[in-house]
C-alpha positions as CSV (number, residue, x, y, z in Angstrom):
1,M,6.1,25.4,-9.3
2,S,4.3,22.2,-8.4
3,N,3.6,19.6,-11.2
4,M,-0.1,19.4,-10.3
5,L,-2.1,22.6,-9.5
6,D,-5.6,21.3,-9.9
7,Y,-6.1,17.8,-8.4
8,E,-9.6,17.1,-9.8
9,K,-8.7,18.4,-13.3
10,E,-5.5,16.3,-13.5
11,R,-7.4,13.1,-12.4
12,K,-10.1,13.7,-15.0
13,E,-7.7,14.3,-17.9
14,F,-5.1,11.7,-17.0
15,Q,-4.4,9.0,-19.5
16,W,-1.8,6.2,-19.3
17,N,-0.7,6.2,-23.0
18,V,1.3,3.1,-22.6
19,P,3.7,2.6,-25.6
20,E,3.9,-0.8,-27.3
21,F,7.7,-0.9,-26.7
22,F,9.4,0.6,-23.7
23,N,12.8,0.3,-22.0
24,F,13.5,2.6,-19.1
25,A,17.3,2.5,-19.4
26,G,17.2,3.3,-23.2
27,D,14.1,5.5,-23.4
28,V,14.5,7.6,-20.2
29,V,18.1,7.5,-18.9
30,D,19.8,7.5,-22.2
31,R,17.5,10.4,-23.3
32,W,18.6,12.5,-20.3
33,A,22.2,11.6,-21.2
34,E,21.8,13.6,-24.4
35,N,22.8,16.6,-22.2
36,P,26.4,15.4,-21.4
37,D,26.6,17.6,-18.3
38,K,23.3,16.7,-16.7
39,L,23.9,15.5,-13.1
40,A,22.3,12.1,-12.3
41,M,23.8,11.4,-8.9
42,L,25.8,13.0,-6.0
43,W,27.2,10.1,-4.0
44,V,28.7,10.6,-0.6
45,D,30.1,8.1,1.9
46,E,30.9,8.1,5.7
47,Q,34.4,9.4,5.0
48,D,32.9,12.4,3.2
49,Q,34.2,11.2,-0.2
50,E,32.1,12.7,-2.9
51,I,31.5,11.3,-6.4
52,R,29.4,13.0,-9.1
53,R,27.9,11.1,-12.0
54,T,26.1,12.4,-15.0
55,F,23.4,10.6,-16.9
56,K,26.0,10.2,-19.7
57,D,28.2,8.3,-17.2
58,F,25.4,6.0,-16.4
59,K,24.6,5.5,-20.1
60,E,28.1,4.5,-20.9
61,R,28.8,2.4,-17.8
62,S,25.6,0.5,-18.2
63,N,26.4,-0.1,-21.9
64,R,29.8,-1.6,-20.9
65,L,28.1,-4.0,-18.4
66,A,25.3,-4.8,-20.9
67,N,28.0,-5.9,-23.4
68,L,29.6,-8.1,-20.7
69,L,26.2,-9.7,-19.8
70,M,25.5,-10.5,-23.5
71,E,29.0,-11.9,-24.0
72,Q,28.5,-14.1,-20.9
73,G,25.2,-15.5,-22.3
74,V,22.6,-13.5,-20.3
75,R,19.5,-13.0,-22.5
76,A,16.1,-11.3,-22.5
77,G,13.9,-13.0,-19.9
78,D,16.8,-14.4,-17.8
79,V,16.7,-13.5,-14.0
80,V,19.7,-11.7,-12.6
81,I,20.0,-11.4,-8.8
82,L,21.3,-7.9,-7.7
83,I,22.5,-7.4,-4.2
84,M,24.7,-4.7,-2.8
85,P,24.6,-1.7,-0.5
86,R,24.3,1.8,-1.9
87,Y,27.2,1.4,-4.3
88,I,27.0,3.4,-7.6
89,E,27.3,0.0,-9.3
90,W,23.8,-0.9,-8.1
91,W,22.3,1.7,-10.5
92,E,24.7,0.7,-13.3
93,T,23.7,-2.9,-13.0
94,F,20.0,-2.3,-12.8
95,L,20.2,-0.2,-16.1
96,A,22.4,-2.8,-17.8
97,C,20.0,-5.6,-17.0
98,L,17.1,-3.6,-18.4
99,K,19.0,-2.9,-21.5
100,V,19.6,-6.6,-22.3
101,G,15.9,-7.4,-21.5
102,A,16.9,-9.4,-18.4
103,I,14.7,-9.5,-15.3
104,V,16.3,-7.8,-12.3
105,S,15.7,-9.4,-8.8
106,P,17.0,-6.9,-6.2
107,G,17.6,-8.1,-2.6
108,T,19.0,-6.7,0.6
109,V,22.5,-7.3,1.9
110,Q,21.0,-8.7,5.0
111,L,19.9,-11.9,3.2
112,T,21.3,-15.1,4.6
113,S,22.8,-18.0,2.6
114,K,19.5,-19.9,3.0
115,D,17.6,-16.9,1.7
116,L,19.9,-16.6,-1.3
117,A,19.6,-20.3,-2.1
118,Y,15.8,-20.0,-2.0
119,R,15.7,-17.0,-4.3
120,I,18.2,-18.3,-6.8
121,Q,16.6,-21.7,-7.0
122,T,13.0,-20.5,-7.1
123,A,13.7,-17.8,-9.8
124,Q,16.1,-20.1,-11.7
125,S,18.5,-17.2,-11.8
126,V,21.3,-17.4,-14.3
127,A,23.5,-14.6,-12.8
128,I,24.2,-12.8,-9.6
129,I,26.0,-9.4,-9.3
130,S,26.8,-8.5,-5.7
131,D,29.2,-7.1,-3.2
132,V,31.9,-9.4,-1.8
133,K,30.1,-10.1,1.5
134,T,27.1,-11.4,-0.4
135,A,29.5,-13.3,-2.7
136,N,31.0,-15.1,0.3
137,K,27.5,-16.2,1.4
138,V,26.8,-17.5,-2.2
139,D,30.0,-19.6,-2.1
140,E,28.8,-21.4,1.0
141,I,25.9,-22.8,-1.0
142,K,27.3,-23.0,-4.5
143,Q,26.7,-26.7,-4.9
144,E,22.9,-26.0,-4.6
145,L,22.9,-23.5,-7.4
146,S,22.7,-25.4,-10.6
147,S,21.0,-22.6,-12.6
148,L,23.7,-20.0,-11.8
149,K,26.1,-19.5,-14.8
150,L,27.6,-16.1,-14.1
151,K,28.9,-14.5,-10.9
152,I,30.2,-10.9,-10.8
153,A,31.6,-9.4,-7.6
154,V,31.9,-5.6,-7.0
155,G,34.8,-4.3,-4.9
156,E,37.7,-6.7,-4.1
157,P,38.6,-9.4,-6.7
158,K,37.2,-12.8,-5.6
159,E,38.2,-16.3,-6.8
160,G,35.6,-17.9,-9.0
161,W,33.9,-14.6,-9.7
162,L,34.4,-12.1,-12.5
163,H,35.6,-8.8,-11.1
164,Y,33.2,-6.0,-12.0
165,Q,35.7,-3.1,-12.1
166,T,38.2,-5.0,-14.2
167,E,35.7,-6.4,-16.7
168,M,34.0,-3.0,-17.2
169,E,37.2,-1.6,-18.6
170,N,37.3,-4.3,-21.3
171,H,34.0,-3.5,-22.9
172,S,32.6,-0.9,-25.2
173,T,30.5,2.1,-24.2
174,E,28.3,1.5,-27.3
175,F,25.3,-0.9,-27.0
176,A,22.1,-1.4,-28.9
177,V,19.4,-1.6,-26.3
178,V,17.2,-4.7,-26.7
179,K,13.7,-3.7,-28.0
180,T,11.6,-4.8,-25.1
181,R,7.8,-4.9,-25.2
182,S,5.8,-3.0,-22.6
183,D,4.5,-6.3,-21.1
184,D,7.9,-8.1,-21.0
185,G,9.1,-9.0,-17.5
186,A,11.6,-6.5,-16.0
187,I,11.7,-6.8,-12.2
188,L,11.1,-9.7,-9.8
189,F,10.7,-8.6,-6.1
190,F,10.6,-11.2,-3.4
191,T,8.1,-9.8,-1.0
192,S,7.5,-11.3,2.5
193,G,4.0,-12.4,3.4
194,T,2.9,-12.9,7.0
195,T,3.5,-16.6,6.7
196,G,5.6,-19.0,4.5
197,N,8.3,-18.1,2.0
198,P,8.3,-14.8,0.2
199,K,6.1,-14.3,-2.9
200,M,7.7,-13.5,-6.2
201,T,6.2,-10.2,-7.5
202,L,6.7,-9.8,-11.3
203,H,6.7,-6.4,-12.8
204,T,6.8,-5.6,-16.5
205,Q,8.7,-2.9,-18.3
206,V,5.8,-0.5,-17.7
207,S,4.3,-1.5,-14.4
208,Y,7.2,-0.1,-12.4
209,P,9.8,1.5,-14.7
210,Y,7.3,3.5,-16.7
211,A,4.4,3.9,-14.3
212,H,6.5,5.4,-11.5
213,F,6.5,8.7,-13.4
214,V,3.2,9.1,-11.4
215,T,5.2,8.7,-8.2
216,G,7.9,11.1,-9.4
217,K,5.7,13.7,-10.9
218,Y,2.7,14.0,-8.6
219,W,3.8,12.8,-5.2
220,L,7.6,13.4,-5.0
221,D,6.8,16.5,-7.2
222,L,10.2,16.4,-8.8
223,N,11.7,18.3,-11.8
224,P,15.1,18.3,-13.5
225,A,16.5,20.9,-11.1
226,D,15.9,18.8,-8.0
227,L,18.4,16.9,-5.8
228,H,16.4,14.1,-4.2
229,W,17.4,12.0,-1.2
230,N,15.6,8.8,-0.4
231,L,16.8,6.9,2.7
232,S,15.7,3.5,1.4
233,D,17.9,0.4,1.3
234,T,18.6,-0.8,-2.2
235,G,17.0,-4.2,-1.5
236,W,13.3,-3.3,-1.4
237,G,10.6,-1.9,-3.6
238,K,10.9,1.7,-2.3
239,A,14.3,2.0,-3.9
240,G,12.5,1.5,-7.3
241,W,10.0,4.1,-6.3
242,S,12.2,6.8,-5.0
243,S,15.8,6.0,-5.7
244,L,15.5,5.1,-9.4
245,F,12.3,5.2,-11.5
246,G,10.4,8.1,-9.8
247,P,13.3,10.6,-9.7
248,W,15.0,9.7,-13.0
249,S,11.6,9.7,-14.9
250,M,11.5,13.4,-14.0
251,G,15.2,14.1,-14.7
252,A,16.0,14.8,-11.0
253,A,19.4,14.0,-9.6
254,L,19.8,11.6,-6.7
255,F,21.6,12.3,-3.5
256,V,23.0,8.9,-2.3
257,Y,24.5,8.4,1.1
258,H,26.4,5.2,1.6
259,E,26.3,4.3,5.3
260,T,26.6,1.1,7.3
261,R,23.7,2.1,9.7
262,F,21.3,5.0,9.9
263,S,22.5,7.9,12.1
264,T,20.0,10.7,12.9
265,K,22.6,13.3,13.6
266,R,24.5,12.5,10.4
267,C,21.2,12.6,8.4
268,L,20.4,16.1,9.7
269,E,23.9,17.3,9.1
270,L,23.8,16.2,5.5
271,L,20.4,17.8,4.9
272,Q,22.0,21.0,6.2
273,K,25.2,20.7,4.2
274,Y,24.1,19.7,0.7
275,P,21.6,21.4,-1.6
276,I,19.0,18.6,-1.2
277,T,15.6,19.9,-2.3
278,T,13.4,16.8,-1.7
279,F,13.6,14.2,1.0
280,C,11.9,10.8,1.4
281,G,12.1,8.5,4.4
282,A,10.3,5.7,6.2
283,P,8.2,6.6,9.2
284,T,10.9,4.9,11.4
285,N,13.4,7.4,10.1
286,Y,11.2,10.4,10.9
287,R,10.2,9.0,14.3
288,M,14.0,8.9,15.1
289,L,14.7,12.3,13.6
290,V,12.1,14.2,15.7
291,L,13.8,12.9,18.9
292,E,16.8,15.1,18.1
293,D,16.9,18.8,18.8
294,L,15.8,20.0,15.4
295,S,16.2,23.7,16.4
296,Q,20.0,23.2,16.0
297,Y,19.6,22.6,12.2
298,K,18.6,24.6,9.2
299,F,17.7,23.1,5.8
300,P,18.0,26.1,3.4
301,T,17.2,24.2,0.2
302,L,14.7,21.6,1.4
303,R,11.2,22.2,-0.1
304,S,9.4,18.9,0.2
305,C,9.4,15.9,2.5
306,T,7.6,12.6,1.9
307,G,7.1,9.4,3.9
308,A,6.0,5.9,2.9
309,G,6.2,2.3,4.1
310,E,3.6,2.5,6.7
311,P,1.4,5.4,8.0
312,L,3.0,8.4,9.7
313,N,1.8,9.4,13.1
314,P,0.2,12.9,13.2
315,E,2.4,13.8,16.2
316,V,5.6,13.1,14.2
317,I,4.2,15.2,11.3
318,E,3.4,18.1,13.6
319,T,6.8,18.1,15.4
320,W,8.7,18.0,12.0
321,R,6.4,20.8,10.7
322,K,7.1,23.1,13.7
323,A,10.8,22.6,13.4
324,T,11.2,22.8,9.6
325,G,8.1,24.6,8.3
326,L,7.5,21.5,6.0
327,T,4.7,19.0,6.3
328,I,5.6,15.4,5.6
329,R,3.4,14.1,2.9
330,D,2.4,10.5,3.4
331,G,2.1,8.2,0.4
332,Y,0.6,4.7,0.0
333,G,1.4,1.9,-2.4
334,Q,2.9,-1.6,-2.2
335,T,5.7,-3.6,-3.7
336,E,3.0,-4.7,-6.2
337,T,2.1,-1.1,-7.2
338,V,3.4,2.4,-7.8
339,L,2.0,5.2,-5.6
340,V,-1.8,4.8,-5.6
341,I,-2.9,7.1,-2.7
342,G,-1.0,10.1,-1.5
343,N,-1.0,13.6,0.0
344,F,-0.2,15.9,-3.0
345,P,1.2,19.4,-2.7
346,C,-2.0,21.0,-4.2
347,V,-4.4,19.1,-1.9
348,P,-4.9,20.3,1.7
349,I,-3.4,17.8,4.2
350,R,-5.3,16.2,7.0
351,P,-2.6,15.0,9.4
352,G,-2.8,11.2,9.8
353,A,-4.8,10.7,6.5
354,M,-3.3,8.6,3.7
355,G,-4.5,11.2,1.2
356,K,-6.4,10.8,-2.0
357,P,-6.1,8.5,-5.0
358,A,-3.2,9.2,-7.5
359,P,-4.1,10.3,-11.1
360,G,-4.5,7.1,-13.1
361,F,-6.0,5.0,-10.3
362,E,-9.6,4.5,-9.2
363,V,-9.3,3.4,-5.5
364,E,-12.2,2.6,-3.2
365,V,-13.0,1.0,0.1
366,I,-15.1,-2.1,-0.7
367,D,-16.9,-4.9,1.1
368,D,-16.6,-8.7,0.8
369,T,-18.9,-8.7,-2.2
370,G,-16.9,-6.1,-4.1
371,A,-19.5,-3.3,-3.5
372,V,-18.2,0.2,-2.8
373,L,-18.8,1.2,0.8
374,P,-20.2,4.6,1.8
375,P,-18.0,7.1,3.7
376,G,-17.2,6.2,7.3
377,K,-17.5,2.4,6.7
378,E,-14.3,0.3,7.2
379,G,-13.4,-2.1,4.4
380,D,-10.7,-3.3,2.0
381,I,-8.6,-0.9,0.0
382,A,-9.1,-1.9,-3.6
383,I,-7.9,-0.7,-7.0
384,K,-10.2,-0.9,-10.1
385,V,-8.7,-3.1,-12.8
386,L,-11.8,-3.5,-15.1
387,P,-12.6,-2.5,-17.7
388,Q,-9.1,-0.9,-17.9
389,R,-6.2,-2.2,-15.8
390,P,-3.9,0.7,-14.7
391,A,-0.3,0.5,-15.8
392,G,1.2,0.7,-12.3
393,L,0.1,-2.7,-11.1
394,F,2.3,-5.9,-11.0
395,K,1.7,-8.5,-13.6
396,E,1.4,-11.6,-11.3
397,Y,2.9,-13.5,-8.5
398,W,5.3,-15.5,-10.6
399,Q,4.5,-19.2,-11.0
400,E,1.6,-18.9,-8.6
401,P,-1.6,-18.3,-10.6
402,E,-3.9,-19.3,-7.7
403,R,-2.2,-16.8,-5.3
404,T,-2.5,-14.1,-8.1
405,Q,-6.2,-14.8,-8.6
406,H,-6.8,-14.6,-4.9
407,C,-5.9,-10.9,-5.0
408,F,-8.9,-10.0,-7.3
409,R,-12.5,-9.6,-6.4
410,G,-14.8,-8.9,-9.3
411,S,-13.3,-5.8,-11.0
412,W,-11.0,-5.0,-8.1
413,Y,-7.5,-5.7,-7.0
414,I,-7.4,-6.2,-3.2
415,T,-4.4,-4.7,-1.5
416,G,-4.7,-6.5,1.8
417,D,-5.0,-3.3,3.7
418,R,-8.1,-1.8,5.4
419,A,-9.2,1.8,5.6
420,V,-12.1,4.2,6.0
421,K,-12.9,6.9,3.4
422,D,-14.3,10.2,4.7
423,P,-17.0,12.2,3.0
424,D,-14.3,14.4,1.3
425,G,-12.5,11.5,-0.3
426,Y,-9.6,11.2,2.1
427,F,-8.5,7.6,3.0
428,W,-7.7,6.8,6.7
429,F,-5.6,3.7,7.3
430,V,-6.9,1.1,9.7
431,G,-4.3,-1.7,9.3
432,R,-3.3,-4.8,7.4
433,T,-6.2,-7.2,7.2
434,D,-4.5,-9.5,9.5
435,D,-3.3,-6.8,12.0
436,V,-6.8,-5.6,12.9
437,I,-7.8,-6.5,16.5
438,L,-11.2,-7.9,17.4
439,A,-11.8,-7.2,21.1
440,S,-15.2,-7.7,22.7
441,G,-16.9,-7.3,19.3
442,Y,-15.0,-4.1,18.5
443,R,-12.7,-3.8,15.5
444,I,-9.6,-1.8,16.5
445,G,-6.8,-0.7,14.1
446,P,-3.4,-0.8,15.6
447,F,-2.2,2.5,13.9
448,E,-4.7,4.7,15.8
449,V,-3.5,3.3,19.2
450,E,0.1,3.6,18.2
451,S,-0.4,7.2,17.2
452,A,-2.0,8.0,20.5
453,L,0.8,6.5,22.4
454,I,3.5,8.3,20.5
455,E,2.0,11.6,21.5
456,H,3.1,10.9,25.0
457,D,6.5,12.3,25.9
458,A,7.7,8.9,27.3
459,V,7.1,7.0,24.0
460,A,9.7,6.9,21.3
461,E,8.0,4.1,19.3
462,S,5.2,1.6,19.8
463,A,3.7,-1.5,18.1
464,V,0.2,-2.6,18.9
465,V,-1.0,-6.2,18.3
466,A,-3.8,-8.6,19.3
467,S,-3.1,-10.7,22.4
468,P,-5.4,-13.7,23.2
469,D,-7.8,-13.3,26.1
470,D,-10.2,-15.8,27.6
471,L,-12.9,-13.3,28.2
472,R,-12.7,-10.9,25.3
473,G,-11.2,-13.2,22.6
474,E,-8.5,-10.6,22.0
475,I,-7.2,-7.6,23.8
476,V,-5.0,-4.7,22.7
477,K,-1.4,-5.1,23.7
478,A,1.3,-2.4,23.2
479,F,5.0,-2.9,23.0
480,V,6.6,0.4,23.9
481,V,10.2,1.7,23.4
482,L,10.7,4.6,25.9
483,T,12.5,7.9,25.2
484,D,15.6,8.7,27.2
485,G,15.0,9.7,30.8
486,Y,12.0,7.4,31.3
487,Q,12.0,4.1,33.2
488,P,9.4,1.2,33.0
489,S,7.0,1.2,36.0
490,P,3.4,0.2,36.8
491,Q,2.7,3.9,37.3
492,L,3.8,4.6,33.7
493,V,1.7,1.8,32.4
494,K,-1.4,3.3,34.0
495,E,-0.4,6.8,32.8
496,L,-0.1,5.6,29.2
497,Q,-3.4,3.6,29.4
498,D,-5.3,6.6,30.7
499,Y,-3.7,8.8,28.0
500,V,-4.9,6.5,25.2
501,K,-8.4,6.4,26.7
502,K,-8.5,10.2,26.6
503,V,-7.1,10.6,23.1
504,T,-9.0,7.7,21.4
505,A,-12.2,5.9,22.5
506,P,-11.9,4.2,25.9
507,Y,-12.4,0.7,24.5
508,K,-9.2,1.1,22.4
509,Y,-6.7,1.5,25.2
510,P,-4.0,-1.2,25.6
511,R,-4.9,-3.5,28.4
512,E,-1.3,-4.8,28.5
513,I,1.8,-2.8,27.9
514,E,5.3,-4.3,27.6
515,F,8.4,-2.2,27.6
516,V,11.1,-3.2,25.1
517,D,14.5,-1.9,24.0
518,A,13.6,-2.2,20.3
519,L,10.9,-3.3,17.9
520,P,11.4,-6.0,15.3
521,K,11.5,-4.5,11.8
522,T,11.8,-5.4,8.2
523,V,14.8,-4.1,6.3
524,S,12.5,-1.4,4.9
525,G,11.8,-0.1,8.4
526,K,8.3,-1.5,8.8
527,I,7.4,-2.8,12.2
528,R,7.0,-6.6,12.1
529,R,3.7,-6.8,14.1
530,V,3.3,-10.3,12.8
531,Q,6.4,-11.4,14.8
532,L,5.1,-9.8,18.0
533,R,1.7,-11.2,17.5
534,E,2.9,-14.8,16.9
535,M,5.2,-14.5,19.9
536,E,2.3,-13.3,22.0
537,W,-0.1,-16.1,20.9
538,S,2.5,-18.9,21.3
539,K,3.5,-17.6,24.8
540,K,-0.1,-17.5,26.0
541,S,-1.1,-20.8,24.5
542,K,1.7,-22.5,26.5
543,K,0.2,-21.2,29.8
């Protein structure tokens, strides 16, 4: 039975009811731990080793680490950098930091020494807890890290670092969780902008840990009997959404697969082998999965599939539905928010649409003055923050009041994405504000062109950007990754161009197509259009 049966009724009756004090580790995880047998995680690695952990295990192990952190001088409000692959210790550490009131700053294992130096210095981090590979990178720059007082390495013992596994055994499983206020800082994400250094996005105890119950309840549609698998890397916001706060708010168990790189065949085998009920992936993952022969697999327990990170192409949704009987439900939010727009189980899906606003959020498409636009008009996606600010919105860009202020227009928070709302209240994504292409006076969103291209059998993936043009100002240029069996040729360029003209409006077709082996992506699987665009503009400016 779904958690929401009547969308309009739920939205109307929804109230945030934010408590004065809140601590996710103490108030949610430790509460589920009252049932000593309740499964919290089924962890599997590439060698098929399986580890099962209960909520009671996580309570006791995070208590041990919390005692160690306190003993080492970590206090409420201190920033702790957390970087490791999908080790069980990532979850233990996150909970322990919350229990002592520290601010967790997660990062991906792909960060370089330079990235690490920037983060540790900017956030004035007092501690880092990481895998040994990351610890080696930190040691390369240790003379630059004056704020760092505590270093803990997970895995092999390392000179100059406390050894996680050894230290844990020396500390008590009892710990009095620090009483944290709802508006106390809890998480600090470094989120990449299109230019310059990453911004520091500060979340409070409620804006992510508490408010993600909206994500878990309404969009992921989880309950305590579910086994939920999210493909996300631990280093980005989506892990908070779908690998921690969303599922555990609802008491669902996590399926975690620790792998060095994503394998489509292995992914499908695991979905077939384990009793996974709900599955969440980035569009990149799904685009790769539908290239496999899905008829060879059966997913007997799977009942729900969701996608987030960037919009999902209708063609991919349809291929997956034909093979599995399940429709991938797209969801929209940012590192700065919880789920704010989504396709919910009780709402009819329009393939390619972002869906409708989540309970607890008033979302509209607005113009430059802050006025709500009528259906069919493109504008900025905005979240109402006055007179009442919803719980699931970040507190600020840390130490950057001007940048924070720049995100607000009147009573609205501006997401930086553009969309059109249809007469029935569905949102349709156009693109990032800076991704929209202006060609001969027409505004063209890259997503629509990419979705048209991917419908063609030759196209595995595509990215569409603006390319400078003397006559038109900008033209549409597509970077295309071909499926197996297709070769680049002028004939194929023309065939793809004609196909897009037929599927979309003629003026939207890509006037240039470049075939590439792979597209540049962020660690979260989002296509880095900005990189392609900058490359394109610098290349043509040199001519």
